C-alpha positions in Angstrom: 26.0 -5.6 -3.0 28.1 -2.7 -1.8 29.3 -2.6 1.8 28.8 0.5 3.8 29.7 1.2 7.4 26.9 1.8 9.9 28.3 5.3 10.6 28.4 6.2 6.9 24.9 4.8 6.4 23.6 7.0 9.3 25.3 10.1 8.0 24.0 9.7 4.5 20.8 7.9 5.1 18.6 10.1 2.8 21.1 9.8 -0.1 21.4 6.1 0.6 17.6 5.6 0.3 17.6 7.7 -3.0 20.2 5.4 -4.6 18.2 2.4 -3.5 14.9 3.8 -4.7 16.0 5.4 -7.9 19.1 3.5 -8.8 18.1 0.0 -7.7 21.3 -0.4 -5.6 21.7 -2.7 -2.6 23.9 -2.3 0.4 25.3 -4.4 3.2 25.5 -2.4 6.5 28.8 -3.3 8.3 29.5 -2.6 12.0 32.9 -3.4 13.4 33.8 -5.3 10.3 30.8 -7.6 10.5 27.7 -7.5 8.2 24.6 -6.7 10.2 21.9 -5.8 7.7 21.0 -5.5 4.0 19.2 -2.6 2.5 17.7 -3.3 -0.9 14.8 -2.2 -3.1 11.5 -3.7 -2.3 10.5 -6.3 -4.9 7.4 -5.2 -6.8 4.8 -7.9 -7.4 2.1 -7.8 -10.1 -1.1 -9.6 -10.8 0.5 -11.2 -13.9 3.2 -12.8 -11.7 0.5 -14.2 -9.4 -1.5 -15.5 -12.4 1.7 -17.1 -13.8 2.4 -18.8 -10.5 -1.2 -20.1 -10.3 -1.0 -21.4 -13.8 2.3 -23.2 -13.2 1.0 -25.0 -10.1 -2.2 -26.7 -10.8 -4.3 -27.5 -7.7 -4.4 -31.0 -6.2 -6.8 -32.4 -3.7 -4.6 -31.5 -0.7 -4.6 -27.8 -1.3 -7.4 -27.0 -3.8 -9.5 -25.1 -1.2 -6.6 -22.8 -0.3 -5.8 -22.2 -4.0 -9.4 -21.4 -4.7 -9.4 -18.9 -1.9 -6.3 -17.2 -3.2 -7.7 -17.1 -6.7 -10.7 -15.3 -5.2 -8.4 -12.6 -4.0 -7.0 -11.8 -7.5 -8.6 -8.8 -9.0 -8.7 -8.5 -12.8 -7.6 -5.2 -14.1 -10.0 -3.5 -16.4 -8.4 -1.4 -19.1 -10.1 0.9 -21.5 
């Protein structure tokens, strides 16, 4: 993760966002020599990742209802 001063981040915010969005870069915003924030790409989730998680953690009696409710929220993609 690259450090960038708060002043520089403010001056170049649009360019900074472009490098995060298109280049996948992450930054630590530093003010007066102290890290105060992180800017990083948003992690993208997928239905496959949710399905893998659900398959890896089989339900038990303590949380079966919660898991069934979550499974009900998963939408199967229909592809031609």
